[in-house]
C-alpha positions as CSV (number, residue, x, y, z in Angstrom):
1,X,4.3,-14.6,-2.4
2,X,5.4,-17.6,-4.4
3,X,5.3,-15.5,-7.5
4,X,8.0,-13.1,-6.4
5,X,11.1,-12.7,-8.5
6,X,14.3,-11.4,-7.0
7,X,17.0,-9.9,-9.1
8,X,20.3,-11.8,-9.2
9,X,23.8,-10.8,-9.7
10,X,23.2,-7.9,-12.1
11,X,21.4,-5.7,-9.6
12,X,23.2,-7.1,-6.6
13,X,26.5,-6.0,-8.0
14,X,25.2,-2.7,-9.3
15,X,25.3,0.4,-7.1
16,X,21.9,1.7,-6.1
17,X,21.6,5.5,-6.3
18,X,21.6,7.3,-3.0
19,X,18.1,8.5,-2.1
20,X,18.3,11.9,-0.5
21,X,15.2,12.6,1.6
22,X,13.8,16.1,1.5
23,X,11.6,17.7,4.2
24,X,8.4,16.1,2.8
25,X,9.8,12.6,2.9
26,X,10.0,12.3,-0.9
27,X,13.1,10.9,-2.4
28,X,15.1,13.0,-4.9
29,X,14.2,12.8,-8.5
30,X,17.9,12.4,-9.2
31,X,18.3,8.7,-9.6
32,X,14.5,8.2,-9.9
33,X,14.2,6.3,-6.6
34,X,15.0,3.0,-8.2
35,X,17.8,1.0,-9.8
36,X,16.0,1.3,-13.2
37,X,17.3,3.8,-15.6
38,X,15.5,6.1,-18.1
39,X,14.5,5.3,-21.6
40,X,10.8,4.9,-21.1
41,X,8.1,6.8,-23.0
42,X,4.6,7.8,-22.0
43,X,3.7,9.2,-25.5
44,X,1.3,6.4,-26.2
45,X,-0.4,6.7,-22.9
46,X,-0.3,5.0,-19.5
47,X,-2.7,2.4,-18.2
48,X,-3.1,2.5,-14.4
49,X,-4.3,-0.5,-12.4
50,X,-5.6,-0.5,-8.9
51,X,-6.2,-3.0,-6.1
52,X,-9.6,-3.9,-4.9
53,X,-10.1,-1.4,-2.1
54,X,-11.2,2.2,-1.9
55,X,-8.0,4.0,-1.2
56,X,-6.1,2.3,-4.0
57,X,-8.8,3.3,-6.4
58,X,-8.7,6.9,-5.3
59,X,-4.9,6.9,-5.7
60,X,-5.2,5.4,-9.2
61,X,-7.5,8.2,-10.2
62,X,-5.2,10.8,-8.6
63,X,-2.4,9.4,-10.7
64,X,-4.6,9.7,-13.8
65,X,-5.5,13.3,-13.0
66,X,-2.0,14.6,-12.6
67,X,-0.7,12.7,-15.6
68,X,-3.5,14.0,-17.8
69,X,-2.7,17.5,-16.6
70,X,0.9,16.9,-17.7
71,X,-0.3,15.9,-21.2
72,X,-0.2,12.1,-20.7
73,X,-3.2,10.1,-21.9
74,X,-4.4,7.7,-19.3
75,X,-6.7,4.7,-18.8
76,X,-7.6,3.5,-15.3
77,X,-8.5,-0.1,-14.7
78,X,-9.8,-0.1,-11.1
79,X,-10.5,-2.9,-8.7
80,X,-8.3,-5.5,-10.4
81,X,-7.5,-7.5,-7.3
82,X,-4.4,-8.2,-5.1
83,X,-0.7,-8.1,-5.8
84,X,-0.8,-11.7,-6.9
85,X,-2.8,-10.4,-9.9
86,X,-1.4,-6.9,-10.3
87,X,2.3,-7.6,-10.4
88,X,2.0,-10.2,-13.2
89,X,-0.3,-7.8,-15.0
90,X,2.3,-5.0,-14.7
91,X,5.1,-7.3,-15.9
92,X,3.0,-8.6,-18.8
93,X,1.9,-5.2,-20.1
94,X,-1.8,-5.3,-19.2
95,X,-1.1,-2.3,-17.0
96,X,1.8,0.2,-16.8
97,X,1.5,1.8,-13.3
98,X,-0.1,1.1,-9.9
99,X,-0.1,2.8,-6.5
100,X,1.8,0.7,-4.0
101,X,2.9,0.8,-0.4
102,X,6.6,0.6,0.5
103,X,6.7,-2.0,3.3
104,X,3.9,-4.2,2.0
105,X,5.5,-4.4,-1.5
106,X,8.9,-5.1,0.0
107,X,7.5,-8.0,2.1
108,X,5.7,-9.4,-0.9
109,X,8.9,-9.5,-2.9
110,X,11.2,-10.4,0.0
111,X,9.3,-11.6,3.0
112,X,12.4,-11.7,5.3
113,X,13.6,-8.2,4.4
114,X,14.7,-6.3,7.5
115,X,14.7,-2.7,6.1
116,X,12.3,-0.4,8.1
117,X,13.5,3.2,7.4
118,X,12.0,4.8,4.3
119,X,15.1,5.4,2.3
120,X,16.5,2.0,3.2
121,X,13.3,0.3,2.1
122,X,13.4,2.3,-1.2
123,X,16.9,1.0,-2.0
124,X,16.0,-2.5,-0.9
125,X,12.9,-2.4,-3.1
126,X,15.0,-1.3,-6.1
127,X,17.1,-4.4,-5.8
128,X,14.2,-6.8,-5.1
129,X,11.9,-5.8,-8.0
130,X,11.6,-8.0,-11.1
131,X,13.5,-6.8,-14.2
132,X,11.5,-4.2,-16.1
133,X,9.8,-2.6,-13.0
134,X,10.8,0.3,-10.8
135,X,9.6,2.3,-7.9
136,X,9.4,6.1,-8.3
137,X,10.0,8.5,-5.4
138,X,7.7,7.9,-2.4
139,X,5.4,10.5,-1.0
140,X,4.4,12.0,2.3
141,X,1.2,10.0,2.7
142,X,1.3,6.6,4.3
143,X,-1.2,3.9,5.2
144,X,-0.2,0.9,7.3
145,X,-1.9,-2.3,8.2
146,X,-3.5,-2.5,11.6
147,X,-4.9,-5.3,13.6
148,X,-8.0,-4.0,15.4
149,X,-10.4,-5.2,18.1
150,X,-13.5,-3.7,19.6
151,X,-13.2,-2.0,23.0
152,X,-15.4,-4.8,24.4
153,X,-13.0,-7.5,23.1
154,X,-9.9,-5.5,24.4
155,X,-11.5,-5.3,27.9
156,X,-12.6,-9.0,27.9
157,X,-9.2,-10.4,27.0
158,X,-6.9,-7.7,28.2
159,X,-5.6,-6.8,24.7
160,X,-3.5,-3.8,23.9
161,X,-0.7,-5.2,21.8
162,X,-0.2,-7.9,19.2
163,X,1.9,-9.7,21.9
164,X,-1.2,-10.1,24.0
165,X,-3.0,-12.2,21.4
166,X,-0.7,-15.2,22.2
167,X,-2.3,-15.8,25.6
168,X,-5.6,-16.4,23.8
169,X,-4.2,-18.9,21.3
170,X,-6.9,-21.1,19.7
171,X,-9.7,-18.9,21.0
172,X,-10.0,-15.9,18.7
173,X,-11.2,-15.5,15.1
174,X,-9.4,-13.1,12.7
175,X,-11.0,-11.6,9.7
176,X,-9.1,-10.2,6.7
177,X,-8.7,-10.3,3.0
178,X,-7.9,-13.9,1.8
179,X,-4.2,-13.1,0.9
180,X,-3.5,-12.0,4.5
181,X,-3.6,-15.6,5.6
182,X,-0.3,-16.3,3.7
183,X,1.4,-13.0,4.1
184,X,4.2,-12.0,6.5
185,X,2.3,-8.9,7.5
186,X,-0.6,-11.2,8.4
187,X,-1.2,-14.6,9.9
188,X,2.2,-15.9,9.0
189,X,4.1,-13.0,10.6
190,X,1.8,-13.0,13.7
191,X,2.7,-16.6,14.3
192,X,6.4,-16.3,13.5
193,X,7.0,-13.0,15.3
194,X,4.4,-13.2,18.1
195,X,3.6,-16.9,18.4
196,X,-0.1,-16.2,17.7
197,X,-2.4,-18.9,16.5
198,X,-6.1,-18.2,15.8
199,X,-9.1,-20.4,16.2
200,X,-10.2,-19.5,12.6
201,X,-9.2,-17.3,9.7
202,X,-12.2,-15.8,8.0
203,X,-11.6,-14.6,4.4
204,X,-13.4,-11.3,3.9
205,X,-12.2,-8.1,2.3
206,X,-9.5,-5.4,2.6
207,X,-10.6,-2.9,5.2
208,X,-14.1,-3.0,3.6
209,X,-17.7,-3.5,4.7
210,X,-17.4,-7.3,5.1
211,X,-14.6,-7.3,7.6
212,X,-15.8,-4.2,9.4
213,X,-19.4,-5.6,9.6
214,X,-18.1,-8.9,11.0
215,X,-16.1,-7.0,13.6
216,X,-19.2,-5.0,14.6
217,X,-21.4,-8.1,14.9
218,X,-18.8,-10.1,16.8
219,X,-18.3,-12.7,14.0
220,X,-14.6,-12.0,14.2
221,X,-12.6,-10.9,17.2
222,X,-9.6,-9.3,15.3
223,X,-9.8,-7.5,12.0
224,X,-7.1,-6.4,9.6
225,X,-7.8,-2.8,8.6
226,X,-5.9,0.1,7.3
227,X,-4.8,3.0,9.5
228,X,-6.5,5.6,7.2
229,X,-9.9,3.9,7.7
230,X,-12.1,6.5,9.5
231,X,-14.3,3.7,11.0
232,X,-11.5,2.9,13.5
233,X,-11.9,6.2,15.3
234,X,-15.7,6.5,14.6
235,X,-16.3,3.1,16.3
236,X,-13.7,3.6,19.0
237,X,-12.0,0.4,18.0
238,X,-8.6,-0.5,19.5
239,X,-5.5,-0.7,17.3
240,X,-3.2,-3.3,18.8
241,X,0.3,-1.9,19.1
242,X,3.2,-3.7,17.4
243,X,6.2,-3.8,19.9
244,X,8.2,-6.1,17.7
245,X,7.8,-4.0,14.5
246,X,6.1,-6.7,12.4
247,X,4.4,-4.0,10.4
248,X,6.8,-1.9,8.3
249,X,6.3,1.7,7.2
250,X,3.9,2.1,4.3
251,X,4.5,5.3,2.4
252,X,2.6,5.5,-0.9
253,X,5.0,4.7,-3.8
254,X,4.3,4.5,-7.5
255,X,5.3,1.2,-9.1
256,X,5.8,1.5,-12.8
257,X,7.1,-0.4,-15.8
258,X,10.4,0.9,-17.2
259,X,8.8,1.2,-20.6
260,X,6.6,4.2,-19.3
261,X,8.9,5.8,-16.8
262,X,9.9,9.0,-18.5
263,X,10.6,12.4,-17.0
264,X,7.0,13.7,-17.5
265,X,5.5,10.8,-15.5
266,X,8.2,11.1,-12.8
267,X,7.7,14.8,-12.3
268,X,3.9,14.6,-12.2
269,X,3.8,11.8,-9.7
270,X,6.5,13.4,-7.5
271,X,4.5,16.6,-7.4
272,X,1.4,14.7,-6.2
273,X,3.5,12.8,-3.6
274,X,4.8,16.1,-2.3
275,X,1.2,17.5,-1.8
276,X,-0.9,14.5,-0.6
277,X,-0.7,13.9,3.1
278,X,-2.0,11.0,5.2
279,X,-4.7,13.3,6.6
280,X,-5.8,14.1,3.0
281,X,-5.9,10.5,2.0
282,X,-8.0,9.6,5.1
283,X,-10.5,12.3,4.2
284,X,-10.7,11.2,0.6
285,X,-11.4,7.6,1.8
286,X,-14.2,9.0,4.0
287,X,-15.8,10.8,1.1
288,X,-16.0,7.6,-0.9
289,X,-16.9,5.1,1.9
290,X,-19.2,7.4,4.0
291,X,-20.5,10.0,1.6
292,X,-20.7,7.4,-1.2
293,X,-19.0,9.7,-3.7
294,X,-17.4,8.3,-6.8
295,X,-13.6,7.7,-6.4
296,X,-12.8,9.4,-9.7
297,X,-14.9,12.5,-8.8
298,X,-13.2,12.7,-5.4
299,X,-9.7,12.4,-6.9
300,X,-10.4,15.0,-9.6
301,X,-11.8,17.5,-7.1
302,X,-8.8,17.1,-4.8
303,X,-6.3,17.5,-7.6
304,X,-8.1,20.7,-8.7
305,X,-8.3,22.1,-5.2
306,X,-4.6,21.6,-4.6
307,X,-3.6,23.2,-7.9
308,X,-2.4,20.0,-9.4
309,X,-4.9,20.3,-12.3
310,X,-6.8,23.2,-13.8
């Protein structure tokens, strides 16, 4: 979070285009969903980066599939790491595009941001992004952070909400990706908003085999997972409710460098966003994590099935 850059007087004084939500939840292409203007070009191709977890890799290959179908050459660099790596790579030109999540990206850029409604978050994001970057229209699909416990742990400590964790301060161990220790939607926010303090923070992975394995074995009491993770339902784990709205909405949103954001890219990604649902994304994750299919193969098959590619 220390690497965030907030735009100053230029964007603060500029008017942000109104974002008209249509029935699918996607913002209008008019105005592009950001404060950035046109002028980009994808004629030399687009390099797509992804974070280090299954879903983001699938999304990266979905982006590549629809862009290739639109005539844009692409290269996917999967599993690059966290925002602390990806955002500087995007600004520096190592990648041009990455799949993001509205609320998580906003809290990374502006930890105290209060926007919660999708259109409001989109406008706030447009003003908070570093110069040279923009968010394109967000899609229907969303995937939020969740703090999860086993049914046994829920019964033992009487846990049903994040607020309940406070009464067990100093007793419970949380497992999550390393960056969650310093994030607002993580250990920082749990303490600030709910007064929760853990006995230990175990650095594991992002809704992956390490953190889920630790939860199963009882090595951690609380795990930070994603709501599209099919293991939550399969294992009958309990998602702790969030009565104080610490966790913002997380619609999938493309984050792109201005230099590549032309109309071809905008249209292709908007079409994908208007088709891909949360249920679809959950199933694609399952195919990779459970059926051990390749993320690129899963993405290409889905794009073809939905008529996004030939």
